[in-house]
PQR file of N, CA, C, O and H, with PARSE charges and radii, in Angstrom:
ATOM      1  N   MET A   1     208.199 146.319 151.676 -0.4000 1.5000
ATOM      2  CA  MET A   1     209.206 146.934 151.624 -0.0000 2.0000
ATOM      3  C   MET A   1     210.630 146.627 151.192  0.5500 1.7000
ATOM      4  O   MET A   1     211.387 147.494 150.756 -0.5500 1.4000
ATOM      5  N   ARG A   2     210.948 145.376 151.332 -0.4000 1.5000
ATOM      6  CA  ARG A   2     212.336 144.926 151.123 -0.0000 2.0000
ATOM      7  C   ARG A   2     211.945 145.086 149.616  0.5500 1.7000
ATOM      8  O   ARG A   2     212.827 145.730 149.048 -0.5500 1.4000
ATOM      9  H   ARG A   2     210.332 144.671 151.686  0.4000 1.0000
ATOM     10  N   CYS A   3     210.735 144.654 148.601 -0.4000 1.5000
ATOM     11  CA  CYS A   3     211.010 144.639 147.460 -0.0000 2.0000
ATOM     12  C   CYS A   3     210.902 146.014 146.711  0.5500 1.7000
ATOM     13  O   CYS A   3     210.797 146.097 145.487 -0.5500 1.4000
ATOM     14  H   CYS A   3     210.019 144.131 149.063  0.4000 1.0000
ATOM     15  N   HIS A   4     210.942 147.177 147.644 -0.4000 1.5000
ATOM     16  CA  HIS A   4     210.969 148.433 146.852 -0.0000 2.0000
ATOM     17  C   HIS A   4     212.314 149.164 147.052  0.5500 1.7000
ATOM     18  O   HIS A   4     212.606 150.067 146.267 -0.5500 1.4000
ATOM     19  H   HIS A   4     211.027 147.109 148.638  0.4000 1.0000
ATOM     20  N   PHE A   5     213.184 148.812 148.098 -0.4000 1.5000
ATOM     21  CA  PHE A   5     214.330 149.436 148.613 -0.0000 2.0000
ATOM     22  C   PHE A   5     215.125 148.146 149.085  0.5500 1.7000
ATOM     23  O   PHE A   5     214.810 147.167 149.761 -0.5500 1.4000
ATOM     24  H   PHE A   5     212.947 148.079 148.735  0.4000 1.0000
ATOM     25  N   GLU A   6     216.561 148.653 148.297 -0.4000 1.5000
ATOM     26  CA  GLU A   6     217.522 147.611 148.868 -0.0000 2.0000
ATOM     27  C   GLU A   6     218.594 148.317 150.134  0.5500 1.7000
ATOM     28  O   GLU A   6     219.380 149.204 149.799 -0.5500 1.4000
ATOM     29  H   GLU A   6     216.816 149.449 147.748  0.4000 1.0000
ATOM     30  N   THR A   7     218.561 148.056 150.920 -0.4000 1.5000
ATOM     31  CA  THR A   7     219.530 148.477 151.973 -0.0000 2.0000
ATOM     32  C   THR A   7     220.338 147.501 152.892  0.5500 1.7000
ATOM     33  O   THR A   7     219.964 146.359 153.158 -0.5500 1.4000
ATOM     34  H   THR A   7     217.923 147.336 151.192  0.4000 1.0000
ATOM     35  N   ASN A   8     221.467 148.074 153.336 -0.4000 1.5000
ATOM     36  CA  ASN A   8     222.141 146.672 154.211 -0.0000 2.0000
ATOM     37  C   ASN A   8     221.258 146.547 155.957  0.5500 1.7000
ATOM     38  O   ASN A   8     221.611 145.715 156.793 -0.5500 1.4000
ATOM     39  H   ASN A   8     221.770 149.002 153.120  0.4000 1.0000
ATOM     40  N   ARG A   9     220.220 147.460 156.163 -0.4000 1.5000
ATOM     41  CA  ARG A   9     219.359 147.539 157.392 -0.0000 2.0000
ATOM     42  C   ARG A   9     218.073 147.930 157.241  0.5500 1.7000
ATOM     43  O   ARG A   9     217.716 148.945 156.641 -0.5500 1.4000
ATOM     44  H   ARG A   9     219.934 148.135 155.483  0.4000 1.0000
ATOM     45  N   TYR A  10     217.226 146.981 157.885 -0.4000 1.5000
ATOM     46  CA  TYR A  10     215.605 147.716 157.944 -0.0000 2.0000
ATOM     47  C   TYR A  10     215.311 147.746 159.199  0.5500 1.7000
ATOM     48  O   TYR A  10     215.585 146.787 159.921 -0.5500 1.4000
ATOM     49  H   TYR A  10     217.516 146.157 158.372  0.4000 1.0000
ATOM     50  N   VAL A  11     214.741 148.785 159.639 -0.4000 1.5000
ATOM     51  CA  VAL A  11     214.630 148.973 161.011 -0.0000 2.0000
ATOM     52  C   VAL A  11     213.082 149.150 161.170  0.5500 1.7000
ATOM     53  O   VAL A  11     212.439 149.869 160.405 -0.5500 1.4000
ATOM     54  H   VAL A  11     214.519 149.565 159.053  0.4000 1.0000
ATOM     55  N   PHE A  12     212.530 148.468 162.185 -0.4000 1.5000
ATOM     56  CA  PHE A  12     210.751 148.827 162.383 -0.0000 2.0000
ATOM     57  C   PHE A  12     210.831 149.531 163.627  0.5500 1.7000
ATOM     58  O   PHE A  12     211.311 149.097 164.674 -0.5500 1.4000
ATOM     59  H   PHE A  12     213.052 147.883 162.806  0.4000 1.0000
ATOM     60  N   VAL A  13     210.256 150.798 163.398 -0.4000 1.5000
ATOM     61  CA  VAL A  13     210.104 151.643 164.636 -0.0000 2.0000
ATOM     62  C   VAL A  13     208.631 151.412 164.772  0.5500 1.7000
ATOM     63  O   VAL A  13     207.786 151.565 163.890 -0.5500 1.4000
ATOM     64  H   VAL A  13     209.866 151.151 162.547  0.4000 1.0000
ATOM     65  N   GLY A  14     208.412 150.938 166.265 -0.4000 1.5000
ATOM     66  CA  GLY A  14     207.177 150.972 167.150 -0.0000 2.0000
ATOM     67  C   GLY A  14     206.979 150.870 168.329  0.5500 1.7000
ATOM     68  O   GLY A  14     207.905 151.346 168.986 -0.5500 1.4000
ATOM     69  H   GLY A  14     209.099 150.814 166.981  0.4000 1.0000
ATOM     70  N   THR A  15     206.018 150.377 169.025 -0.4000 1.5000
ATOM     71  CA  THR A  15     205.806 150.672 170.369 -0.0000 2.0000
ATOM     72  C   THR A  15     206.141 149.009 171.122  0.5500 1.7000
ATOM     73  O   THR A  15     206.368 147.986 170.475 -0.5500 1.4000
ATOM     74  H   THR A  15     205.265 149.990 168.492  0.4000 1.0000
ATOM     75  N   ALA A  16     206.094 149.111 172.431 -0.4000 1.5000
ATOM     76  CA  ALA A  16     206.269 148.019 172.937 -0.0000 2.0000
ATOM     77  C   ALA A  16     205.638 146.662 172.638  0.5500 1.7000
ATOM     78  O   ALA A  16     206.121 145.530 172.601 -0.5500 1.4000
ATOM     79  H   ALA A  16     205.910 149.941 172.956  0.4000 1.0000
ATOM     80  N   GLU A  17     204.255 147.187 172.412 -0.4000 1.5000
ATOM     81  CA  GLU A  17     203.213 146.038 171.933 -0.0000 2.0000
ATOM     82  C   GLU A  17     203.560 145.271 170.622  0.5500 1.7000
ATOM     83  O   GLU A  17     203.382 144.074 170.393 -0.5500 1.4000
ATOM     84  H   GLU A  17     203.862 148.106 172.442  0.4000 1.0000
ATOM     85  N   THR A  18     204.147 146.319 169.736 -0.4000 1.5000
ATOM     86  CA  THR A  18     204.517 145.847 168.632 -0.0000 2.0000
ATOM     87  C   THR A  18     206.062 145.271 168.217  0.5500 1.7000
ATOM     88  O   THR A  18     206.242 144.786 167.100 -0.5500 1.4000
ATOM     89  H   THR A  18     204.292 147.290 169.923  0.4000 1.0000
ATOM     90  N   SER A  19     206.987 145.351 169.054 -0.4000 1.5000
ATOM     91  CA  SER A  19     208.280 144.938 169.128 -0.0000 2.0000
ATOM     92  C   SER A  19     208.458 143.290 168.761  0.5500 1.7000
ATOM     93  O   SER A  19     209.431 142.833 168.161 -0.5500 1.4000
ATOM     94  H   SER A  19     206.841 145.745 169.961  0.4000 1.0000
ATOM     95  N   GLU A  20     207.512 142.643 169.167 -0.4000 1.5000
ATOM     96  CA  GLU A  20     207.460 141.105 168.826 -0.0000 2.0000
ATOM     97  C   GLU A  20     207.507 141.094 167.386  0.5500 1.7000
ATOM     98  O   GLU A  20     208.419 140.374 166.981 -0.5500 1.4000
ATOM     99  H   GLU A  20     206.722 143.015 169.654  0.4000 1.0000
ATOM    100  N   ALA A  21     206.858 141.626 166.508 -0.4000 1.5000
ATOM    101  CA  ALA A  21     206.627 141.410 164.962 -0.0000 2.0000
ATOM    102  C   ALA A  21     207.874 141.195 164.441  0.5500 1.7000
ATOM    103  O   ALA A  21     208.191 140.211 163.771 -0.5500 1.4000
ATOM    104  H   ALA A  21     206.116 142.210 166.837  0.4000 1.0000
ATOM    105  N   VAL A  22     208.737 142.309 164.809 -0.4000 1.5000
ATOM    106  CA  VAL A  22     210.107 142.133 164.348 -0.0000 2.0000
ATOM    107  C   VAL A  22     210.960 140.520 164.277  0.5500 1.7000
ATOM    108  O   VAL A  22     211.708 140.126 163.382 -0.5500 1.4000
ATOM    109  H   VAL A  22     208.480 143.108 165.353  0.4000 1.0000
ATOM    110  N   LYS A  23     210.636 139.956 165.265 -0.4000 1.5000
ATOM    111  CA  LYS A  23     211.147 138.913 165.369 -0.0000 2.0000
ATOM    112  C   LYS A  23     210.900 137.964 164.788  0.5500 1.7000
ATOM    113  O   LYS A  23     211.628 136.974 164.846 -0.5500 1.4000
ATOM    114  H   LYS A  23     210.029 140.276 165.992  0.4000 1.0000
ATOM    115  N   THR A  24     209.590 138.025 163.933 -0.4000 1.5000
ATOM    116  CA  THR A  24     209.678 136.705 162.855 -0.0000 2.0000
ATOM    117  C   THR A  24     209.822 137.233 161.574  0.5500 1.7000
ATOM    118  O   THR A  24     209.533 136.429 160.687 -0.5500 1.4000
ATOM    119  H   THR A  24     208.998 138.830 163.887  0.4000 1.0000
ATOM    120  N   VAL A  25     210.267 138.610 161.111 -0.4000 1.5000
ATOM    121  CA  VAL A  25     211.109 139.113 159.888 -0.0000 2.0000
ATOM    122  C   VAL A  25     212.677 139.125 159.922  0.5500 1.7000
ATOM    123  O   VAL A  25     213.336 139.884 160.634 -0.5500 1.4000
ATOM    124  H   VAL A  25     210.501 139.263 161.832  0.4000 1.0000
ATOM    125  N   PRO A  26     213.226 138.129 159.009 -0.5600 1.5000
ATOM    126  CA  PRO A  26     214.484 138.287 158.949  0.2800 2.0000
ATOM    127  C   PRO A  26     215.371 139.446 158.784  0.5500 1.7000
ATOM    128  O   PRO A  26     214.738 140.173 158.019 -0.5500 1.4000
ATOM    129  N   ASP A  27     216.370 139.973 159.041 -0.4000 1.5000
ATOM    130  CA  ASP A  27     216.995 141.278 158.988 -0.0000 2.0000
ATOM    131  C   ASP A  27     216.555 142.373 159.332  0.5500 1.7000
ATOM    132  O   ASP A  27     216.982 143.330 158.688 -0.5500 1.4000
ATOM    133  H   ASP A  27     216.884 139.382 159.663  0.4000 1.0000
ATOM    134  N   TRP A  28     215.755 142.599 160.227 -0.4000 1.5000
ATOM    135  CA  TRP A  28     214.815 143.637 160.400 -0.0000 2.0000
ATOM    136  C   TRP A  28     215.256 143.928 162.179  0.5500 1.7000
ATOM    137  O   TRP A  28     215.361 143.007 162.988 -0.5500 1.4000
ATOM    138  H   TRP A  28     215.407 141.821 160.751  0.4000 1.0000
ATOM    139  N   THR A  29     215.420 145.064 162.439 -0.4000 1.5000
ATOM    140  CA  THR A  29     215.952 145.743 163.806 -0.0000 2.0000
ATOM    141  C   THR A  29     214.738 146.307 164.454  0.5500 1.7000
ATOM    142  O   THR A  29     213.830 146.715 163.730 -0.5500 1.4000
ATOM    143  H   THR A  29     215.336 145.812 161.782  0.4000 1.0000
ATOM    144  N   TYR A  30     214.640 146.366 165.675 -0.4000 1.5000
ATOM    145  CA  TYR A  30     213.409 147.130 166.182 -0.0000 2.0000
ATOM    146  C   TYR A  30     213.987 148.018 166.925  0.5500 1.7000
ATOM    147  O   TYR A  30     214.996 147.833 167.606 -0.5500 1.4000
ATOM    148  H   TYR A  30     215.378 146.034 166.263  0.4000 1.0000
ATOM    149  N   LEU A  31     213.116 149.423 166.777 -0.4000 1.5000
ATOM    150  CA  LEU A  31     213.648 150.370 167.510 -0.0000 2.0000
ATOM    151  C   LEU A  31     212.541 151.145 168.091  0.5500 1.7000
ATOM    152  O   LEU A  31     211.603 151.280 167.305 -0.5500 1.4000
ATOM    153  H   LEU A  31     212.297 149.574 166.224  0.4000 1.0000
ATOM    154  N   SER A  32     212.394 151.647 169.149 -0.4000 1.5000
ATOM    155  CA  SER A  32     211.117 152.322 169.920 -0.0000 2.0000
ATOM    156  C   SER A  32     211.218 153.659 169.223  0.5500 1.7000
ATOM    157  O   SER A  32     212.230 154.154 168.726 -0.5500 1.4000
ATOM    158  H   SER A  32     213.156 151.538 169.788  0.4000 1.0000
ATOM    159  N   VAL A  33     209.748 154.261 169.282 -0.4000 1.5000
ATOM    160  CA  VAL A  33     209.575 155.327 168.930 -0.0000 2.0000
ATOM    161  C   VAL A  33     210.260 156.510 169.455  0.5500 1.7000
ATOM    162  O   VAL A  33     210.623 157.513 168.840 -0.5500 1.4000
ATOM    163  H   VAL A  33     208.926 153.859 169.685  0.4000 1.0000
ATOM    164  N   ALA A  34     210.385 156.199 170.795 -0.4000 1.5000
ATOM    165  CA  ALA A  34     211.416 157.258 171.684 -0.0000 2.0000
ATOM    166  C   ALA A  34     213.056 157.308 171.098  0.5500 1.7000
ATOM    167  O   ALA A  34     213.788 158.277 170.897 -0.5500 1.4000
ATOM    168  H   ALA A  34     210.090 155.384 171.295  0.4000 1.0000
ATOM    169  N   ASP A  35     213.235 156.177 170.961 -0.4000 1.5000
ATOM    170  CA  ASP A  35     215.049 155.933 170.555 -0.0000 2.0000
ATOM    171  C   ASP A  35     214.941 156.440 169.071  0.5500 1.7000
ATOM    172  O   ASP A  35     215.749 157.328 168.801 -0.5500 1.4000
ATOM    173  H   ASP A  35     212.640 155.391 171.125  0.4000 1.0000
ATOM    174  N   ALA A  36     214.274 156.131 168.263 -0.4000 1.5000
ATOM    175  CA  ALA A  36     213.961 156.711 167.062 -0.0000 2.0000
ATOM    176  C   ALA A  36     214.275 158.075 166.874  0.5500 1.7000
ATOM    177  O   ALA A  36     215.241 158.584 166.306 -0.5500 1.4000
ATOM    178  H   ALA A  36     213.617 155.409 168.482  0.4000 1.0000
ATOM    179  N   ALA A  37     212.873 158.815 167.696 -0.4000 1.5000
ATOM    180  CA  ALA A  37     213.068 160.163 167.518 -0.0000 2.0000
ATOM    181  C   ALA A  37     214.159 160.810 168.413  0.5500 1.7000
ATOM    182  O   ALA A  37     214.176 162.041 168.429 -0.5500 1.4000
ATOM    183  H   ALA A  37     212.088 158.402 168.158  0.4000 1.0000
ATOM    184  N   ARG A  38     215.161 160.073 169.234 -0.4000 1.5000
ATOM    185  CA  ARG A  38     215.938 160.728 170.155 -0.0000 2.0000
ATOM    186  C   ARG A  38     216.979 160.884 168.702  0.5500 1.7000
ATOM    187  O   ARG A  38     217.469 161.953 168.338 -0.5500 1.4000
ATOM    188  H   ARG A  38     215.147 159.073 169.222  0.4000 1.0000
ATOM    189  N   ALA A  39     217.160 159.621 168.036 -0.4000 1.5000
ATOM    190  CA  ALA A  39     218.420 159.498 166.962 -0.0000 2.0000
ATOM    191  C   ALA A  39     218.045 160.458 165.995  0.5500 1.7000
ATOM    192  O   ALA A  39     219.012 161.101 165.586 -0.5500 1.4000
ATOM    193  H   ALA A  39     216.762 158.753 168.331  0.4000 1.0000
ATOM    194  N   ALA A  40     216.879 160.788 165.458 -0.4000 1.5000
ATOM    195  CA  ALA A  40     216.524 161.711 164.582 -0.0000 2.0000
ATOM    196  C   ALA A  40     216.547 163.263 164.969  0.5500 1.7000
ATOM    197  O   ALA A  40     216.545 164.192 164.161 -0.5500 1.4000
ATOM    198  H   ALA A  40     216.093 160.266 165.789  0.4000 1.0000
ATOM    199  N   ASP A  41     216.568 163.356 166.254 -0.4000 1.5000
ATOM    200  CA  ASP A  41     216.552 164.848 166.934 -0.0000 2.0000
ATOM    201  C   ASP A  41     215.102 165.269 166.549  0.5500 1.7000
ATOM    202  O   ASP A  41     214.968 166.447 166.218 -0.5500 1.4000
ATOM    203  H   ASP A  41     216.569 162.602 166.911  0.4000 1.0000
ATOM    204  N   TRP A  42     214.056 164.516 166.547 -0.4000 1.5000
ATOM    205  CA  TRP A  42     212.504 164.929 166.704 -0.0000 2.0000
ATOM    206  C   TRP A  42     211.794 165.206 167.897  0.5500 1.7000
ATOM    207  O   TRP A  42     212.072 164.548 168.900 -0.5500 1.4000
ATOM    208  H   TRP A  42     214.165 163.559 166.816  0.4000 1.0000
ATOM    209  N   PRO A  43     210.954 166.046 167.938 -0.5600 1.5000
ATOM    210  CA  PRO A  43     210.463 166.178 169.086  0.2800 2.0000
ATOM    211  C   PRO A  43     209.498 165.291 169.573  0.5500 1.7000
ATOM    212  O   PRO A  43     208.955 165.021 168.502 -0.5500 1.4000
ATOM    213  N   LEU A  44     208.929 164.683 170.360 -0.4000 1.5000
ATOM    214  CA  LEU A  44     207.810 163.923 170.657 -0.0000 2.0000
ATOM    215  C   LEU A  44     206.634 164.325 171.167  0.5500 1.7000
ATOM    216  O   LEU A  44     206.866 164.600 172.344 -0.5500 1.4000
ATOM    217  H   LEU A  44     209.371 164.903 171.230  0.4000 1.0000
ATOM    218  N   ALA A  45     205.383 164.529 170.904 -0.4000 1.5000
ATOM    219  CA  ALA A  45     204.332 165.046 171.640 -0.0000 2.0000
ATOM    220  C   ALA A  45     203.740 164.449 172.053  0.5500 1.7000
ATOM    221  O   ALA A  45     203.742 163.314 171.576 -0.5500 1.4000
ATOM    222  H   ALA A  45     205.195 164.305 169.948  0.4000 1.0000
ATOM    223  N   THR A  46     202.744 164.739 173.288 -0.4000 1.5000
ATOM    224  CA  THR A  46     202.081 164.093 174.135 -0.0000 2.0000
ATOM    225  C   THR A  46     200.813 163.726 173.686  0.5500 1.7000
ATOM    226  O   THR A  46     200.208 164.439 172.885 -0.5500 1.4000
ATOM    227  H   THR A  46     202.742 165.661 173.675  0.4000 1.0000
ATOM    228  N   ASP A  47     200.394 162.786 174.078 -0.4000 1.5000
ATOM    229  CA  ASP A  47     198.917 162.393 173.810 -0.0000 2.0000
ATOM    230  C   ASP A  47     198.032 163.623 173.493  0.5500 1.7000
ATOM    231  O   ASP A  47     197.501 163.586 172.383 -0.5500 1.4000
ATOM    232  H   ASP A  47     200.886 162.207 174.729  0.4000 1.0000
ATOM    233  N   SER A  48     197.723 164.930 174.421 -0.4000 1.5000
ATOM    234  CA  SER A  48     196.928 165.605 174.156 -0.0000 2.0000
ATOM    235  C   SER A  48     197.284 166.549 173.271  0.5500 1.7000
ATOM    236  O   SER A  48     196.386 167.282 172.856 -0.5500 1.4000
ATOM    237  H   SER A  48     198.155 164.960 175.323  0.4000 1.0000
ATOM    238  N   ALA A  49     198.773 166.764 172.747 -0.4000 1.5000
ATOM    239  CA  ALA A  49     198.926 167.708 171.781 -0.0000 2.0000
ATOM    240  C   ALA A  49     198.882 166.860 170.548  0.5500 1.7000
ATOM    241  O   ALA A  49     199.194 167.447 169.512 -0.5500 1.4000
ATOM    242  H   ALA A  49     199.502 166.169 173.084  0.4000 1.0000
ATOM    243  N   ALA A  50     198.564 165.621 170.456 -0.4000 1.5000
ATOM    244  CA  ALA A  50     198.824 164.684 169.136 -0.0000 2.0000
ATOM    245  C   ALA A  50     197.323 164.568 168.875  0.5500 1.7000
ATOM    246  O   ALA A  50     197.140 164.069 167.765 -0.5500 1.4000
ATOM    247  H   ALA A  50     198.311 165.144 171.298  0.4000 1.0000
ATOM    248  N   ASN A  51     196.222 164.846 169.493 -0.4000 1.5000
ATOM    249  CA  ASN A  51     194.654 165.130 169.537 -0.0000 2.0000
ATOM    250  C   ASN A  51     194.359 166.575 168.787  0.5500 1.7000
ATOM    251  O   ASN A  51     193.440 166.872 168.024 -0.5500 1.4000
ATOM    252  H   ASN A  51     196.371 165.251 170.395  0.4000 1.0000
ATOM    253  N   ASP A  52     195.378 167.307 169.238 -0.4000 1.5000
ATOM    254  CA  ASP A  52     194.953 168.530 168.595 -0.0000 2.0000
ATOM    255  C   ASP A  52     195.527 168.787 166.976  0.5500 1.7000
ATOM    256  O   ASP A  52     195.402 169.902 166.469 -0.5500 1.4000
ATOM    257  H   ASP A  52     196.124 167.067 169.858  0.4000 1.0000
ATOM    258  N   TRP A  53     196.021 167.908 166.395 -0.4000 1.5000
ATOM    259  CA  TRP A  53     196.351 167.654 164.881 -0.0000 2.0000
ATOM    260  C   TRP A  53     194.823 167.691 163.958  0.5500 1.7000
ATOM    261  O   TRP A  53     193.755 167.147 164.242 -0.5500 1.4000
ATOM    262  H   TRP A  53     196.123 167.003 166.807  0.4000 1.0000
ATOM    263  N   PRO A  54     195.048 168.227 163.214 -0.5600 1.5000
ATOM    264  CA  PRO A  54     195.796 168.958 162.738  0.2800 2.0000
ATOM    265  C   PRO A  54     195.176 170.569 163.102  0.5500 1.7000
ATOM    266  O   PRO A  54     195.781 171.567 162.711 -0.5500 1.4000
TER
END
């Protein structure tokens, strides 16, 4: 990602299980999926709704 996009901040959006990965990569910030959705005003689907896609 860093090779393709230059920015002041890189954010890793993931789950609690993947949050530790960001500690090994310098200059990245972890953000939970719920927090990212809230910040972007995105609705979150339930597991049952996600299984209905497409």
